C-alpha positions as CSV (number, residue, x, y, z in Angstrom):
1,X,20.1,4.2,7.8
2,X,18.5,7.4,9.1
3,X,19.4,8.0,12.7
4,X,16.5,7.4,15.1
5,X,15.8,9.8,18.3
6,X,13.7,8.8,20.9
7,X,12.4,10.8,24.0
8,X,12.2,8.0,26.4
9,X,13.6,10.3,29.0
10,X,10.1,12.3,29.3
11,X,8.5,8.8,30.8
12,X,11.1,9.5,33.5
13,X,10.6,13.2,34.1
14,X,6.8,14.5,32.9
15,X,5.8,18.3,32.9
16,X,2.8,19.1,35.2
17,X,0.2,22.0,34.4
18,X,-2.4,23.6,36.3
19,X,-4.3,23.4,32.8
20,X,-8.1,22.8,33.9
21,X,-11.7,22.1,33.2
22,X,-15.2,22.9,33.6
23,X,-17.7,19.8,33.1
24,X,-21.4,20.5,32.6
25,X,-23.7,17.4,32.5
26,X,-26.9,16.8,30.6
27,X,-29.7,15.3,32.1
28,X,-30.5,11.8,32.0
29,X,-33.8,10.4,30.5
30,X,-35.4,7.1,31.1
31,X,-35.8,6.7,27.3
32,X,-32.1,6.9,26.7
33,X,-30.9,3.6,27.9
34,X,-27.8,1.9,27.2
35,X,-29.5,0.3,24.2
36,X,-29.8,3.5,22.4
37,X,-27.8,4.5,19.9
38,X,-26.1,8.0,19.2
39,X,-24.1,10.0,17.3
40,X,-22.8,13.5,18.1
41,X,-23.1,16.1,15.1
42,X,-21.5,19.1,16.6
43,X,-21.9,22.6,17.5
44,X,-24.4,25.0,15.5
45,X,-25.4,28.4,16.5
46,X,-24.3,27.9,20.1
47,X,-26.4,25.0,20.5
48,X,-25.1,21.3,20.4
49,X,-26.8,18.7,18.3
50,X,-26.8,15.1,19.0
51,X,-28.7,12.5,16.8
52,X,-30.2,9.5,18.7
53,X,-31.8,6.1,17.8
54,X,-34.0,4.2,19.9
55,X,-35.4,1.2,17.9
56,X,-36.9,2.8,14.7
57,X,-37.2,6.0,16.5
58,X,-35.0,8.7,15.1
59,X,-34.4,12.3,16.7
60,X,-31.9,15.3,16.6
61,X,-31.8,16.7,20.1
62,X,-30.5,20.0,20.7
63,X,-28.7,21.1,23.9
64,X,-28.2,24.5,24.9
65,X,-24.8,25.7,26.3
66,X,-25.8,24.4,29.9
67,X,-26.8,21.2,28.2
68,X,-30.2,21.9,28.8
69,X,-32.3,19.8,26.2
70,X,-34.3,22.7,24.1
71,X,-36.1,20.6,21.6
72,X,-36.3,16.9,20.6
73,X,-36.8,17.0,16.7
74,X,-38.6,13.9,15.5
75,X,-37.2,13.0,12.3
76,X,-40.7,11.8,10.9
77,X,-39.4,11.6,7.1
78,X,-36.8,8.6,8.0
79,X,-38.6,5.3,7.2
80,X,-38.3,2.6,9.8
81,X,-36.3,0.4,7.7
82,X,-33.0,3.2,7.7
83,X,-29.5,2.0,8.0
84,X,-26.2,3.7,8.1
85,X,-26.8,7.6,8.8
86,X,-23.6,9.6,8.2
87,X,-23.5,13.3,9.2
88,X,-21.6,16.3,7.3
89,X,-21.8,19.3,9.2
90,X,-21.1,23.2,8.3
91,X,-21.6,26.4,10.0
92,X,-25.3,26.7,9.6
93,X,-26.4,23.5,8.7
94,X,-25.6,19.9,8.1
95,X,-26.4,17.1,5.8
96,X,-27.7,13.5,6.7
97,X,-27.1,10.7,4.5
98,X,-29.2,7.8,4.9
99,X,-30.0,4.6,3.3
100,X,-33.4,2.4,3.6
101,X,-34.9,-0.4,2.1
102,X,-38.5,-0.4,0.3
103,X,-39.2,-3.9,-1.0
104,X,-36.5,-4.6,-3.5
105,X,-35.3,-1.4,-3.8
106,X,-32.3,0.3,-1.6
107,X,-32.3,4.2,-1.4
108,X,-29.5,6.2,-0.8
109,X,-30.8,9.6,0.2
110,X,-29.5,13.0,1.3
111,X,-31.3,15.5,3.6
112,X,-30.2,19.0,4.4
113,X,-30.8,20.0,7.6
114,X,-30.6,23.7,9.5
115,X,-29.6,24.4,13.0
116,X,-32.9,23.8,14.5
117,X,-32.6,19.9,13.4
118,X,-35.6,20.6,10.7
119,X,-35.5,19.5,7.3
120,X,-34.7,22.5,4.9
121,X,-36.0,20.9,1.4
122,X,-36.9,17.5,0.3
123,X,-34.5,15.0,0.5
124,X,-32.3,14.3,-2.5
125,X,-32.1,10.7,-4.2
126,X,-28.5,10.3,-4.4
127,X,-28.6,6.6,-6.1
128,X,-30.7,3.2,-5.7
129,X,-29.9,-0.3,-5.8
130,X,-32.1,-3.2,-6.7
131,X,-31.6,-6.1,-4.0
132,X,-32.9,-9.3,-3.3
133,X,-34.9,-10.0,-0.1
134,X,-32.2,-11.7,1.9
135,X,-29.7,-9.7,0.4
136,X,-27.0,-7.8,2.4
137,X,-28.9,-4.1,3.0
138,X,-25.7,-2.4,4.3
139,X,-24.3,-1.0,0.8
140,X,-23.1,2.6,0.4
141,X,-20.5,4.2,2.0
142,X,-20.0,8.0,2.4
143,X,-16.7,10.0,2.1
144,X,-16.3,13.8,1.9
145,X,-13.3,16.1,1.1
146,X,-11.8,17.9,4.0
147,X,-12.9,21.4,3.2
148,X,-16.8,19.5,2.5
149,X,-16.7,21.1,-0.8
150,X,-17.2,17.6,-2.5
151,X,-19.2,14.8,-1.3
152,X,-19.0,10.9,-2.5
153,X,-21.0,7.5,-2.3
154,X,-19.9,4.5,-3.7
155,X,-20.9,0.7,-3.3
156,X,-18.4,-1.9,-3.9
157,X,-20.0,-5.3,-5.0
158,X,-18.2,-8.5,-5.5
159,X,-19.3,-10.6,-8.7
160,X,-17.7,-13.5,-10.4
161,X,-14.2,-13.0,-9.2
162,X,-14.6,-9.1,-10.3
163,X,-14.8,-6.0,-8.3
164,X,-17.1,-3.4,-9.0
165,X,-16.9,-0.1,-7.6
166,X,-19.6,2.4,-8.1
167,X,-18.8,6.0,-7.5
168,X,-21.2,9.3,-7.6
169,X,-19.6,12.4,-6.7
170,X,-21.4,15.3,-5.7
171,X,-20.7,19.2,-4.9
172,X,-21.5,21.0,-1.5
173,X,-25.1,21.3,-2.8
174,X,-25.6,17.8,-3.5
175,X,-25.5,18.0,-7.2
176,X,-24.5,15.5,-9.1
177,X,-20.9,15.6,-10.7
178,X,-19.9,12.4,-12.0
179,X,-21.1,8.7,-11.5
180,X,-18.8,5.9,-12.9
181,X,-18.6,2.1,-12.7
182,X,-15.2,0.6,-12.5
183,X,-14.6,-3.4,-12.6
184,X,-11.2,-5.6,-12.0
185,X,-9.8,-8.9,-11.0
186,X,-10.7,-9.8,-7.4
187,X,-9.1,-12.4,-5.4
188,X,-11.2,-12.4,-2.1
189,X,-8.5,-14.5,-0.3
190,X,-5.6,-12.6,-1.2
191,X,-6.9,-8.9,-2.0
192,X,-7.3,-6.5,0.7
193,X,-8.6,-2.9,0.3
194,X,-7.5,-0.1,2.6
195,X,-8.9,3.4,3.6
196,X,-11.0,5.1,1.0
197,X,-10.6,8.8,0.8
198,X,-11.6,12.0,-1.2
199,X,-9.4,14.9,-1.5
200,X,-10.5,18.8,-1.8
201,X,-10.2,18.7,-5.6
202,X,-12.2,15.2,-5.6
203,X,-10.0,12.9,-6.4
204,X,-10.8,9.5,-5.0
205,X,-8.0,7.3,-3.9
206,X,-7.7,4.1,-1.6
207,X,-5.2,1.3,-1.5
208,X,-5.2,-2.5,-2.9
209,X,-2.6,-4.8,-0.7
210,X,-2.3,-8.3,-2.3
211,X,-0.9,-11.3,0.0
212,X,0.8,-14.3,-1.2
213,X,-2.1,-16.4,0.0
214,X,-4.9,-16.3,2.5
215,X,-2.8,-17.0,5.7
216,X,-0.1,-14.5,4.9
217,X,0.3,-10.8,5.4
218,X,0.2,-8.1,2.6
219,X,3.7,-8.0,0.6
220,X,3.0,-6.3,-2.5
221,X,1.0,-2.5,-2.4
222,X,-0.8,-0.4,-4.7
223,X,-2.1,3.0,-4.5
224,X,-5.5,3.5,-6.4
225,X,-6.6,6.9,-7.7
226,X,-9.5,8.3,-9.9
227,X,-9.7,12.2,-10.8
228,X,-13.0,13.9,-10.4
229,X,-14.7,13.5,-14.0
230,X,-12.7,10.2,-15.2
231,X,-13.9,7.2,-15.7
232,X,-11.0,4.7,-15.3
233,X,-8.6,4.0,-12.2
234,X,-5.0,4.6,-12.4
235,X,-2.7,1.9,-10.3
236,X,0.7,3.1,-8.8
237,X,3.1,0.1,-7.5
238,X,4.5,1.2,-3.9
239,X,7.5,-0.9,-3.4
240,X,7.8,-2.5,-0.3
241,X,11.2,-4.0,-0.1
242,X,10.4,-7.2,0.4
243,X,8.7,-6.5,3.6
244,X,5.3,-7.4,5.0
245,X,2.8,-5.2,6.3
246,X,-1.0,-5.8,7.6
247,X,-2.7,-2.4,8.6
248,X,-2.6,-0.1,5.7
249,X,-3.7,3.6,6.7
250,X,-4.0,6.6,4.3
251,X,-4.2,10.4,5.3
252,X,-4.7,13.2,2.8
253,X,-2.6,16.0,3.1
254,X,-4.5,18.8,0.8
255,X,-2.3,21.6,2.0
256,X,0.9,19.8,0.5
257,X,-1.1,17.7,-2.0
258,X,0.4,14.8,-1.0
259,X,-1.1,11.2,0.6
260,X,0.7,9.9,3.3
261,X,0.4,5.9,3.4
262,X,1.7,4.1,6.1
263,X,1.7,0.7,8.2
264,X,3.6,-1.2,11.0
265,X,6.1,-3.7,9.1
266,X,7.5,-7.1,9.5
267,X,10.7,-8.3,7.9
268,X,9.4,-12.0,7.6
269,X,6.1,-13.7,7.3
270,X,4.4,-13.9,10.7
271,X,7.0,-12.2,12.3
272,X,7.3,-9.3,14.8
273,X,6.8,-5.8,14.0
274,X,10.0,-4.2,13.4
275,X,9.0,-0.5,12.8
276,X,7.3,1.7,10.7
277,X,6.6,1.9,6.8
278,X,5.7,5.4,5.2
279,X,5.3,6.5,1.6
280,X,4.6,9.9,1.2
281,X,2.9,10.2,-2.3
282,X,3.1,13.3,-4.1
283,X,-0.2,13.6,-6.6
284,X,0.9,16.5,-8.9
285,X,4.3,14.6,-9.9
286,X,3.3,11.0,-8.8
287,X,6.8,10.7,-7.5
288,X,6.7,9.1,-3.8
289,X,9.2,9.2,-0.8
290,X,9.3,6.2,1.3
291,X,11.4,5.1,4.6
292,X,11.1,2.0,6.9
293,X,11.8,3.1,10.1
294,X,13.2,0.6,12.5
295,X,12.2,0.9,16.1
296,X,15.0,1.5,18.6
297,X,15.7,-0.5,21.6
298,X,14.9,2.6,24.0
299,X,11.5,2.8,22.4
300,X,10.9,-0.5,22.8
301,X,11.4,-0.6,26.3
302,X,9.3,2.3,26.9
303,X,6.4,0.8,24.5
304,X,6.5,-3.0,25.4
305,X,4.3,-3.0,28.9
306,X,4.4,-6.4,29.7
307,X,5.6,-8.0,26.6
308,X,8.9,-9.3,25.8
309,X,11.4,-6.9,23.7
310,X,10.9,-8.6,20.6
311,X,7.0,-8.2,20.5
312,X,6.9,-5.2,22.1
313,X,4.4,-3.6,19.1
314,X,3.0,-6.7,18.2
315,X,-0.3,-5.4,19.9
316,X,0.0,-1.8,18.6
317,X,-2.8,-0.5,15.9
318,X,-2.6,2.7,14.5
319,X,-5.6,5.0,15.6
320,X,-4.9,8.5,14.0
321,X,-2.8,9.9,11.5
322,X,-2.4,14.2,12.1
323,X,-1.0,16.0,8.8
324,X,1.2,19.1,10.0
325,X,2.0,22.2,7.9
326,X,5.8,21.3,7.0
327,X,4.5,18.1,5.2
328,X,5.2,15.8,8.0
329,X,3.0,13.8,9.8
330,X,2.0,12.7,13.7
331,X,1.1,8.7,13.8
332,X,-1.0,8.0,17.0
333,X,-1.3,4.0,17.9
334,X,-2.5,2.2,21.0
335,X,-1.7,-1.2,22.2
336,X,-4.8,-3.2,22.1
337,X,-5.4,-7.2,22.6
338,X,-8.6,-9.4,23.8
339,X,-9.0,-12.4,25.5
340,X,-11.8,-15.2,26.0
341,X,-12.4,-16.7,29.6
342,X,-10.9,-19.3,28.1
343,X,-7.7,-18.0,28.3
344,X,-7.1,-17.7,24.8
345,X,-5.7,-14.4,23.6
346,X,-6.1,-12.9,19.9
347,X,-3.2,-11.6,18.5
348,X,-2.4,-9.6,15.7
349,X,-2.5,-12.5,13.1
350,X,-5.6,-13.6,14.6
351,X,-7.3,-9.9,13.5
352,X,-6.4,-9.6,10.0
353,X,-6.6,-13.1,8.7
354,X,-9.8,-13.8,10.3
355,X,-12.0,-13.9,7.5
356,X,-12.0,-13.2,3.8
357,X,-12.4,-9.6,2.9
358,X,-15.9,-9.9,1.7
359,X,-16.7,-12.9,3.8
360,X,-20.4,-14.5,2.5
361,X,-21.9,-10.9,1.5
362,X,-21.9,-9.7,-2.1
363,X,-21.5,-6.0,-1.0
364,X,-19.1,-4.3,1.3
365,X,-19.5,-1.1,3.4
366,X,-16.6,0.6,4.4
367,X,-15.9,2.4,7.8
368,X,-13.2,4.9,8.1
369,X,-10.3,3.5,10.3
370,X,-9.8,5.4,13.3
371,X,-13.6,5.7,14.4
372,X,-15.4,4.5,17.4
373,X,-19.0,3.3,17.3
374,X,-20.7,3.0,20.5
375,X,-22.0,-0.5,20.9
376,X,-25.4,-0.5,23.0
377,X,-25.1,-3.4,25.6
378,X,-28.0,-5.5,23.8
379,X,-26.3,-5.3,20.4
380,X,-25.6,-8.4,19.0
381,X,-22.1,-6.8,18.0
382,X,-21.0,-6.8,21.8
383,X,-19.0,-9.8,22.6
384,X,-19.7,-11.7,25.7
385,X,-17.1,-13.5,27.6
386,X,-14.5,-11.3,26.0
387,X,-11.8,-9.1,28.3
388,X,-10.5,-6.2,26.4
389,X,-6.9,-4.6,27.1
390,X,-6.3,-1.1,26.0
391,X,-2.7,0.0,27.3
392,X,-0.1,2.5,26.2
393,X,-0.8,4.9,23.4
394,X,2.7,5.5,21.2
395,X,3.1,8.9,19.2
396,X,5.4,8.8,16.2
397,X,6.8,12.5,14.9
398,X,7.6,11.8,10.9
399,X,8.9,14.6,8.7
400,X,8.2,15.0,4.9
401,X,11.0,12.9,3.9
402,X,9.2,9.9,6.1
403,X,12.0,9.6,8.7
404,X,11.4,10.0,12.6
405,X,11.8,13.4,14.2
406,X,10.9,11.8,17.7
407,X,8.9,9.3,19.5
408,X,6.9,9.4,22.8
409,X,4.9,7.0,25.1
410,X,1.9,7.7,26.9
411,X,1.7,5.0,29.5
412,X,-1.8,3.9,30.4
413,X,-3.4,0.3,31.5
414,X,-7.1,-0.1,31.0
415,X,-9.2,-3.6,31.5
416,X,-12.6,-4.4,31.1
417,X,-15.1,-7.3,30.6
418,X,-17.8,-7.5,27.9
419,X,-17.5,-4.1,27.1
420,X,-15.0,-2.1,25.6
421,X,-17.1,1.3,25.6
422,X,-15.3,3.0,28.5
423,X,-11.8,2.0,27.1
424,X,-9.2,3.6,25.0
425,X,-8.6,7.5,24.5
426,X,-9.9,10.6,22.6
427,X,-7.3,13.0,21.0
428,X,-8.0,16.8,21.2
429,X,-6.2,19.1,18.8
430,X,-5.8,22.4,21.0
431,X,-3.5,23.9,18.3
432,X,-0.2,24.3,20.0
433,X,-0.8,20.5,21.6
434,X,-2.6,17.5,21.2
435,X,-4.6,16.3,24.5
436,X,-5.0,12.7,25.0
437,X,-8.3,11.8,27.5
438,X,-8.4,8.7,29.0
439,X,-10.1,6.9,32.1
440,X,-7.5,5.8,34.6
441,X,-9.4,4.2,37.1
442,X,-11.6,1.3,37.3
443,X,-14.7,3.1,38.2
444,X,-14.4,4.9,34.9
445,X,-14.9,8.4,37.0
446,X,-11.4,10.0,36.6
447,X,-10.4,11.4,33.3
448,X,-6.5,11.5,32.7
449,X,-5.4,14.5,30.5
450,X,-1.9,14.1,29.2
451,X,-0.8,16.6,26.2
452,X,2.2,16.3,23.7
453,X,3.5,19.6,22.3
454,X,5.4,19.8,18.7
455,X,8.6,19.0,20.3
456,X,7.3,15.8,21.8
457,X,7.1,17.2,25.4
458,X,4.8,15.2,27.9
459,X,2.9,17.2,30.2
460,X,0.3,15.7,32.9
461,X,-2.7,18.1,33.4
462,X,-5.2,18.2,35.8
463,X,-7.5,15.3,35.6
464,X,-11.0,15.3,34.6
465,X,-13.2,14.3,37.5
466,X,-16.9,13.9,38.3
467,X,-18.0,16.3,40.9
468,X,-21.2,14.0,41.3
469,X,-21.1,10.7,42.3
470,X,-22.4,7.8,39.6
471,X,-21.3,9.3,36.5
472,X,-18.6,7.4,34.0
473,X,-17.0,8.4,31.3
474,X,-16.6,7.1,27.7
475,X,-13.8,9.5,26.3
476,X,-13.6,7.8,23.1
477,X,-16.7,8.4,21.7
478,X,-16.2,12.0,22.3
479,X,-16.2,15.0,19.8
480,X,-14.4,17.9,19.5
481,X,-16.7,21.1,18.9
482,X,-14.8,23.8,18.8
483,X,-11.0,24.8,19.7
484,X,-10.9,23.8,23.3
485,X,-14.3,22.5,23.9
486,X,-15.7,18.7,23.6
487,X,-18.8,16.7,24.1
488,X,-18.0,13.6,25.9
489,X,-20.7,10.8,26.5
490,X,-21.1,8.9,29.6
491,X,-23.5,6.9,31.5
492,X,-25.3,7.8,35.2
493,X,-27.5,4.7,36.7
494,X,-27.7,3.0,33.5
495,X,-28.8,6.0,31.7
496,X,-26.6,7.6,28.5
497,X,-26.2,11.3,29.0
498,X,-23.6,13.9,27.8
499,X,-20.7,15.9,29.4
500,X,-19.5,19.2,28.0
501,X,-15.8,19.9,28.8
502,X,-14.5,23.2,28.4
503,X,-10.6,23.7,28.5
504,X,-8.9,27.0,29.7
């Protein structure tokens, strides 16, 4: 067994820094209530673009460097019945991929937009699907390569115990490269599909996990790939050594031309989390390097919070994977749990074995793992009578041989009732270190800033405080828009606004 090193000492001897931030708030608008949906698109031409949706009204709001609204561009070309808008941003333009229903047809469209939020040309019809009146209208998913030279929309349909996957690949100009339809046997009580990704060469990939039965965890795993112009999928078996996994994540390492597949693992059915499974798959040679890292007692003691040592990691969920130049990666996980007002706590087993993969819907729409989606207060997705717990953050440094270099735990303790918009964290990659930003008081008005360097050293930086009373921060919905600049949503007197945070 490979030796495991832990940096538990950093729990007792943090470094402190005078690293500071400057916060600039946007003005509030009465129309931007907490029932508004939004997405931070990014920074273009020195300005900041934010998409807002209020009922059927779609707008692009452009803010200057002082967070003053320069323009509110109404997207008149977007139909009322529009669903699932995705944005792909480039230095001087962005694509808006959207789908809408008209009678019995669902349209997937792509619109090229400039830095002023104006449509450059007529939207491109990327695909259509005939649907019945009562069918699910959330069908298409969008993925794109890291260099944004390849874009794909795909749809997955279950029919007659078959899984039909249609992939439509485009280049940067939204010109069609290839369209394929593949079918394979599917058991919705045993089969689970993981992250769907596109690498820089246009290869489409995802994972398929197989459970012994509906109430068990995954004990058989496959990597599935499709070359850009191929009409068939390739299936590769990944050895789990008789262990069990549940939450499978994949990261494309385009620099090393490898795929990182990882999950927390169990030694037995419905057991406790023992450690981390990693498989680094070389797409050139089709050879993989894998390892099972058993978590040490010292890491358990640091990470467990209020848990017993044996189930210290049972509430941890993988949030992010950061590929490194040396072929290794950082894995970021967070302790998370919920409890209803009756006192029942949802555990890891409840989360991953609650519903069949497709439920009652014919189509499955993929949402990338690790991404948060703002939930308006009047949204049907908002769970009432639920208490949310978001606690410690665990960071693992994994080398190119799938072994553990070091581990670190950032201590936090967050709790809220009925809504978790203010909880969890945001990570900002500053090049030489990663910053973790999260609320550290019940009023959500003080944001802690702790960073980790490549050696695993934790530094406590100056907190981000609201200089004006009443602002409450929502760090996990933030977006990094430049090397040391983020846009962070917040609320003020029940209205949603945005804060620009500049780091020294």
